[in-house]
C-alpha positions as a printed NumPy array, in Angstrom:
array([[-101.988,   -9.849,   48.964],
       [ -99.429,   -9.212,   51.67 ],
       [-101.636,  -12.001,   54.373],
       [ -98.755,  -14.811,   52.978],
       [ -95.683,  -12.91 ,   53.824],
       [ -96.248,  -13.161,   57.977],
       [ -97.095,  -15.861,   59.983],
       [-100.691,  -16.358,   60.586],
       [-102.073,  -16.224,   64.555],
       [-105.039,  -18.522,   65.889],
       [-108.033,  -15.795,   65.98 ],
       [-108.144,  -12.704,   64.583],
       [-104.964,  -10.775,   65.739],
       [-105.277,   -7.231,   66.629],
       [-102.509,   -6.519,   69.189],
       [-100.068,   -5.134,   66.728],
       [ -99.882,   -2.1  ,   68.915],
       [ -97.812,   -4.608,   71.257],
       [ -95.946,   -7.61 ,   69.248],
       [ -95.984,   -7.448,   65.39 ],
       [ -96.514,  -11.063,   63.716],
       [ -93.368,  -12.578,   62.042],
       [ -92.948,  -12.821,   58.672],
       [ -92.366,  -15.847,   56.869],
       [ -88.938,  -15.164,   56.576],
       [ -87.474,  -15.016,   59.52 ],
       [ -86.469,  -18.104,   60.507],
       [ -84.906,  -18.658,   57.216],
       [ -83.419,  -15.23 ,   57.209],
       [ -82.048,  -16.239,   60.937],
       [ -80.794,  -19.576,   60.072],
       [ -78.526,  -18.09 ,   57.115],
       [ -77.074,  -14.555,   58.869],
       [ -76.747,  -15.891,   62.37 ],
       [ -76.599,  -19.495,   63.034],
       [ -74.87 ,  -20.352,   60.034],
       [ -72.477,  -17.54 ,   60.697],
       [ -71.886,  -18.84 ,   64.211],
       [ -71.214,  -22.506,   62.278],
       [ -69.404,  -21.67 ,   59.419],
       [ -67.278,  -18.417,   60.358],
       [ -63.712,  -17.735,   59.803],
       [ -61.844,  -17.458,   61.545],
       [ -65.221,  -16.654,   63.747],
       [ -68.186,  -15.459,   63.528],
       [ -68.138,  -11.735,   64.047],
       [ -66.599,  -10.707,   60.737],
       [ -70.47 ,  -11.505,   59.542],
       [ -72.173,  -10.586,   62.67 ],
       [ -70.995,   -7.316,   62.179],
       [ -72.352,   -7.172,   58.912],
       [ -75.898,   -8.193,   60.337],
       [ -75.516,   -5.479,   62.625],
       [ -74.509,   -2.911,   59.756],
       [ -77.928,   -4.49 ,   57.99 ],
       [ -79.999,   -3.197,   60.784],
       [ -78.787,    0.299,   60.675],
       [ -78.676,    0.558,   57.055],
       [ -82.519,   -0.985,   57.008],
       [ -83.196,    1.91 ,   59.771],
       [ -81.895,    4.264,   57.094],
       [ -84.008,    3.317,   54.495],
       [ -86.919,    3.326,   56.41 ],
       [ -86.392,    6.815,   58.44 ],
       [ -84.616,    8.929,   55.432],
       [ -81.584,    8.766,   57.459],
       [ -78.142,    7.907,   57.196],
       [ -77.138,    4.588,   58.725],
       [ -74.318,    5.983,   60.557],
       [ -76.677,    8.283,   62.572],
       [ -78.191,    5.277,   63.875],
       [ -77.132,    3.11 ,   66.94 ],
       [ -78.305,   -0.827,   68.427],
       [ -79.838,   -0.471,   71.779],
       [ -81.878,   -3.099,   74.106],
       [ -84.994,   -1.481,   74.257],
       [ -85.959,    2.385,   74.753],
       [ -85.819,    2.476,   78.289],
       [ -82.391,    1.845,   78.598],
       [ -81.058,    3.953,   75.618],
       [ -82.892,    6.996,   77.338],
       [ -81.026,    6.558,   80.617],
       [ -77.819,    6.758,   78.529],
       [ -79.256,    9.678,   77.369],
       [ -79.925,   11.577,   80.53 ],
       [ -76.72 ,   10.488,   81.608],
       [ -75.019,   12.246,   78.505],
       [ -76.64 ,   15.765,   78.126],
       [ -74.667,   18.755,   78.05 ],
       [ -75.607,   21.318,   81.166],
       [ -77.322,   24.25 ,   80.082],
       [ -76.951,   27.29 ,   82.424],
       [ -80.824,   27.903,   84.371],
       [ -82.121,   25.534,   82.279],
       [ -82.635,   21.942,   84.768],
       [ -86.475,   20.637,   83.934],
       [ -87.486,   17.54 ,   81.82 ],
       [ -90.651,   17.665,   80.383],
       [ -92.716,   14.909,   80.25 ],
       [ -96.529,   14.029,   79.526],
       [ -98.547,   11.943,   82.144],
       [ -99.253,    9.893,   78.378],
       [ -96.258,    8.742,   77.996],
       [ -95.306,    5.215,   78.185],
       [ -94.591,    4.897,   82.17 ],
       [ -91.372,    2.565,   80.968],
       [ -90.12 ,    5.941,   79.779],
       [ -91.254,    7.911,   82.601],
       [ -90.208,    5.386,   85.151],
       [ -86.084,    6.053,   83.366],
       [ -86.582,    9.686,   83.11 ],
       [ -87.876,   10.426,   86.994],
       [ -84.4  ,    8.929,   87.491],
       [ -82.681,   11.876,   86.362],
       [ -83.884,   13.875,   89.863],
       [ -80.713,   12.428,   91.036],
       [ -78.562,   14.346,   88.559],
       [ -80.401,   17.503,   90.062],
       [ -83.06 ,   17.464,   86.739],
       [ -86.793,   18.635,   88.125],
       [ -89.686,   16.445,   86.468],
       [ -92.984,   18.428,   84.686],
       [ -95.503,   17.031,   83.652],
       [ -97.954,   17.988,   81.027],
       [-101.322,   16.742,   82.756],
       [-102.747,   13.935,   81.115],
       [-106.118,   16.04 ,   80.049],
       [-103.575,   18.787,   78.436],
       [-104.32 ,   18.925,   74.126],
       [-101.098,   17.778,   73.316],
       [-102.368,   18.026,   69.584],
       [-102.285,   21.146,   69.606],
       [ -98.824,   23.463,   69.547],
       [-100.395,   26.383,   71.673],
       [-100.249,   23.646,   74.45 ],
       [ -95.972,   23.105,   73.86 ],
       [ -95.526,   26.546,   73.042],
       [ -96.949,   27.292,   76.628],
       [ -95.371,   24.464,   78.374],
       [ -91.675,   24.663,   76.605],
       [ -90.56 ,   27.598,   78.842],
       [ -87.186,   29.123,   79.641],
       [ -86.663,   26.563,   82.419],
       [ -86.827,   23.005,   80.585],
       [ -83.548,   21.42 ,   79.424],
       [ -85.028,   18.521,   77.304],
       [ -88.03 ,   17.34 ,   76.746],
       [ -89.655,   13.938,   75.824],
       [ -92.406,   13.955,   72.455],
       [ -94.267,   10.564,   72.222],
       [ -94.898,   10.583,   68.265],
       [ -97.782,    7.964,   69.261],
       [ -99.474,    7.911,   72.549],
       [ -99.682,    4.007,   73.801],
       [-103.305,    4.886,   75.671],
       [-104.929,    7.021,   73.104],
       [-103.426,    6.527,   69.822],
       [-103.071,   10.45 ,   69.31 ],
       [-100.488,   11.6  ,   67.088],
       [ -98.437,   14.485,   68.132],
       [ -97.223,   16.995,   65.679],
       [ -93.606,   16.516,   66.341],
       [ -92.077,   18.614,   63.747],
       [ -93.924,   21.831,   64.999],
       [ -92.273,   20.945,   68.123],
       [ -89.054,   20.529,   67.539],
       [ -88.467,   23.623,   65.803],
       [ -89.907,   25.181,   68.825],
       [ -87.483,   23.252,   71.153],
       [ -84.224,   24.361,   68.52 ],
       [ -85.157,   28.149,   68.839],
       [ -85.268,   27.875,   72.571],
       [ -81.932,   25.654,   73.097],
       [ -84.516,   23.296,   74.145],
       [ -83.536,   19.216,   73.63 ],
       [ -85.784,   17.224,   72.181],
       [ -85.973,   13.259,   72.248],
       [ -89.063,   11.81 ,   69.965],
       [ -90.489,    8.299,   71.226],
       [ -91.421,    6.393,   68.071],
       [ -92.35 ,    3.063,   69.535],
       [ -95.839,    3.506,   68.621],
       [ -95.209,    4.869,   64.741],
       [ -92.695,    3.142,   63.503],
       [ -94.143,    0.748,   60.823],
       [ -97.211,    2.389,   60.846],
       [ -97.151,    6.16 ,   60.324],
       [ -94.466,    7.435,   57.655],
       [ -91.334,    8.956,   59.254],
       [ -89.153,   10.957,   57.549],
       [ -86.023,   12.592,   59.691],
       [ -84.867,   14.92 ,   57.874],
       [ -88.208,   16.751,   58.054],
       [ -88.229,   16.8  ,   61.66 ],
       [ -84.752,   17.802,   62.859],
       [ -84.986,   16.185,   66.171],
       [ -82.165,   16.267,   68.408],
       [ -82.943,   12.481,   69.19 ],
       [ -85.229,    9.777,   68.131],
       [ -85.531,    6.598,   69.865],
       [ -87.547,    3.413,   69.007],
       [ -88.048,   -0.433,   68.763],
       [ -88.878,   -3.047,   66.817],
       [ -91.35 ,   -5.241,   68.329],
       [ -94.133,   -3.545,   67.679],
       [ -95.241,   -2.434,   64.036],
       [ -92.324,   -3.108,   62.505],
       [ -92.672,   -7.255,   63.31 ],
       [ -89.055,   -7.412,   64.193],
       [ -89.329,   -9.139,   67.652],
       [ -88.201,   -7.957,   71.   ],
       [ -84.142,   -6.376,   71.861],
       [ -83.963,   -4.459,   68.563],
       [ -84.088,   -1.017,   69.854],
       [ -82.617,    1.893,   68.19 ],
       [ -81.08 ,    5.185,   68.856],
       [ -80.615,    8.128,   65.953],
       [ -79.124,   10.804,   66.86 ],
       [ -78.766,   14.243,   64.985],
       [ -75.061,   14.422,   63.677],
       [ -74.845,   18.178,   64.812],
       [ -75.57 ,   17.005,   68.539],
       [ -74.167,   13.984,   68.496],
       [ -70.755,   15.176,   69.435],
       [ -71.975,   17.209,   72.631],
       [ -73.714,   13.749,   74.468],
       [ -71.077,   11.742,   75.98 ],
       [ -72.702,    8.713,   77.551],
       [ -71.196,    7.196,   80.705],
       [ -72.498,    3.538,   79.514],
       [ -69.317,    3.237,   77.176],
       [ -67.412,    0.055,   75.971],
       [ -65.439,   -0.611,   73.097],
       [ -67.862,   -0.298,   70.592],
       [ -68.533,    3.001,   71.881],
       [ -64.935,    3.859,   71.157],
       [ -63.537,    5.875,   68.021],
       [ -60.874,    3.334,   67.428],
       [ -62.514,   -0.099,   68.835],
       [ -59.749,   -2.051,   67.929],
       [ -56.868,    0.065,   69.423],
       [ -56.651,   -2.025,   72.95 ],
       [ -54.944,    0.845,   74.563],
       [ -56.904,    0.506,   78.345],
       [ -55.393,    4.216,   79.3  ],
       [ -57.45 ,    5.64 ,   76.225],
       [ -60.644,    6.015,   75.186],
       [ -62.214,    8.347,   72.848],
       [ -65.888,    8.78 ,   71.689],
       [ -66.431,    7.639,   68.211],
       [ -67.686,   10.912,   66.174],
       [ -70.804,    9.386,   65.423],
       [ -73.79 ,    7.501,   67.249],
       [ -72.034,    4.808,   67.935],
       [ -70.607,    6.139,   71.199],
       [ -74.051,    5.245,   72.625],
       [ -72.888,    1.538,   71.639],
       [ -71.063,    0.177,   74.676],
       [ -69.65 ,   -3.145,   75.211],
       [ -70.077,   -6.452,   73.289],
       [ -73.329,   -6.483,   71.618],
       [ -75.984,   -8.617,   71.033],
       [ -76.662,   -9.491,   67.396],
       [ -79.3  ,  -12.196,   66.957],
       [ -82.314,   -9.337,   67.77 ],
       [ -81.103,   -7.403,   65.05 ],
       [ -80.365,  -10.072,   62.68 ],
       [ -83.675,  -10.638,   63.086],
       [ -85.299,   -7.466,   62.78 ],
       [ -83.344,   -6.214,   59.937],
       [ -85.201,   -8.725,   58.033],
       [ -88.854,   -7.367,   59.423],
       [ -87.424,   -4.054,   58.732],
       [ -86.752,   -4.042,   54.901],
       [ -90.211,   -5.944,   54.426],
       [ -92.257,   -3.94 ,   55.67 ],
       [ -90.294,   -0.921,   53.801],
       [ -90.699,   -2.993,   50.48 ],
       [ -94.662,   -2.749,   51.353],
       [ -94.43 ,    0.563,   52.175],
       [ -95.48 ,    2.633,   55.602],
       [ -97.99 ,    4.604,   53.291],
       [ -99.315,    0.955,   51.965],
       [ -99.618,   -0.391,   55.376],
       [-101.236,    3.19 ,   56.812],
       [-103.659,    3.308,   54.348],
       [-105.072,   -0.357,   54.872],
       [-105.198,    0.49 ,   58.696],
       [-107.088,    3.46 ,   58.143],
       [-109.724,    1.76 ,   56.123],
       [-110.252,   -1.039,   58.715],
       [-110.233,    1.162,   61.335],
       [-112.587,    3.653,   59.981],
       [-115.221,    0.769,   59.414],
       [-114.897,    0.265,   62.981],
       [-115.657,    3.737,   63.773],
       [-118.591,    3.982,   61.629],
       [-120.201,    1.121,   62.97 ],
       [-120.508,    2.766,   66.426],
       [-121.618,    5.116,   68.434],
       [-118.667,    7.921,   68.187],
       [-118.761,    8.45 ,   72.032],
       [-117.523,    4.86 ,   72.758],
       [-114.122,    6.295,   70.669],
       [-111.272,    7.477,   72.857],
       [-108.954,    7.416,   70.19 ],
       [-109.401,   10.849,   67.443],
       [-111.935,   10.253,   64.928],
       [-109.58 ,   12.24 ,   62.313],
       [-107.655,    9.566,   60.864],
       [-104.95 ,   12.2  ,   60.517],
       [-104.653,   12.766,   64.025],
       [-104.621,    9.37 ,   65.426],
       [-101.925,    6.262,   65.212],
       [-102.708,    2.513,   63.786],
       [-104.597,    1.804,   67.441],
       [-108.518,    2.3  ,   68.096],
       [-109.129,    2.511,   71.678],
       [-112.469,    2.001,   72.321],
       [-114.562,    2.276,   75.227],
       [-118.166,    1.019,   76.107],
       [-120.862,    1.296,   78.527],
       [-121.558,   -2.526,   78.502],
       [-117.593,   -3.202,   78.358],
       [-117.714,   -6.427,   80.012],
       [-119.715,   -7.8  ,   77.894],
       [-117.583,   -6.429,   74.745],
       [-114.883,   -8.275,   75.783],
       [-116.795,  -11.386,   76.269],
       [-118.005,  -11.256,   72.94 ],
       [-114.698,  -10.536,   71.249],
       [-112.968,  -13.3  ,   73.105],
       [-115.442,  -15.673,   72.111],
       [-115.074,  -14.552,   68.581],
       [-111.038,  -15.441,   68.937],
       [-110.304,  -11.781,   68.718],
       [-107.052,  -10.959,   70.246],
       [-106.887,   -7.581,   71.696],
       [-106.089,   -5.646,   75.334],
       [-107.445,   -3.543,   77.693],
       [-105.814,   -0.599,   79.586],
       [-107.75 ,    2.223,   81.889],
       [-108.883,    4.305,   79.011],
       [-110.446,    1.373,   76.972],
       [-109.683,   -1.792,   74.682],
       [-107.246,   -1.753,   72.327],
       [-107.605,   -2.825,   68.865],
       [-104.71 ,   -2.295,   66.058],
       [-105.021,   -3.896,   62.924],
       [-102.228,   -4.429,   60.109],
       [-101.38 ,   -5.059,   56.989],
       [-102.277,   -9.216,   57.26 ],
       [-105.791,   -8.22 ,   58.945],
       [-108.543,   -8.671,   56.484],
       [-112.06 ,   -6.882,   55.806],
       [-113.547,   -9.576,   56.753],
       [-111.84 ,  -10.199,   60.157],
       [-113.002,   -6.765,   60.793],
       [-116.738,   -7.525,   60.124],
       [-116.508,  -10.083,   62.714],
       [-115.467,   -7.415,   65.35 ],
       [-118.048,   -5.529,   64.278],
       [-120.52 ,   -7.844,   65.009],
       [-119.078,   -8.135,   68.465],
       [-119.557,   -4.28 ,   69.07 ],
       [-122.899,   -2.68 ,   70.297],
       [-124.441,   -0.72 ,   67.343]])
């Protein structure tokens, strides 16, 4: 039903954990809201481009049950995490940033730079059961200042109980940063239920919005306590003041914006986000679970790295076979597009993947 809304791939495309397929409407939308605005804008393009940026924030607000002013466009997650680390207020007796060895390495690289500011980085070991609240209860000790919580892990597709963890953080005065790169667009997210402090994400994966359109959301009760160093005129309370001697942070998440922003990535992404929202993340997730369950049911459970319980996993299946090279060769010959990480090969069906495609994949797997 929804296949025609997206540009098809050559082969069976199961790389949605990496890059989602482009909607057919992307070119027309971008031509109208970016290039025509540039060509015909009066007196220049910025009034129309700013509308495009506003639409990006509105689209995120609709998708995640938030308010547009609580979102700010960013280039990517690693960059905005760096901005956040330098914006955090001190907390006496707290100088530990807690992350997991299963978090995405790029974000981990950014967080480790906080050691320059006197923070200590503490890792939850890779083997820790991060789906159990007790694991976090034990790890969120009195010296923890900030914790990174990855909603869905890229290497196992484990779905983490964010709301329960952020509740612990609130009780213990620990700042929570939630990474939704691998969950936005495939797992329903309600920011009002989570009550996280900060949420960071991007649009290149399940949201099908292309690279360069990242974002940050900040709880309005927290935002004024954060003072980023990376600022510019779009971070100003009054960007049009033009007084070089006076800077005042915007009173909302715009304080994270910085200087003159990119426009094109957000115009592209807003169109995709609106399409995903129109289809419905619950609909997409149900379709994904049907296809991934068919794959799970067809193979030895011992080959499934991903949680077999549908409620405990994201949209990706991670599989590891004794004859892995042979399986990969069979998938390649069948035209299946997938990738491989240390824990196994990753397969991620989206709304535009079909049951027939999954049957082809199943025929390549040992039974």
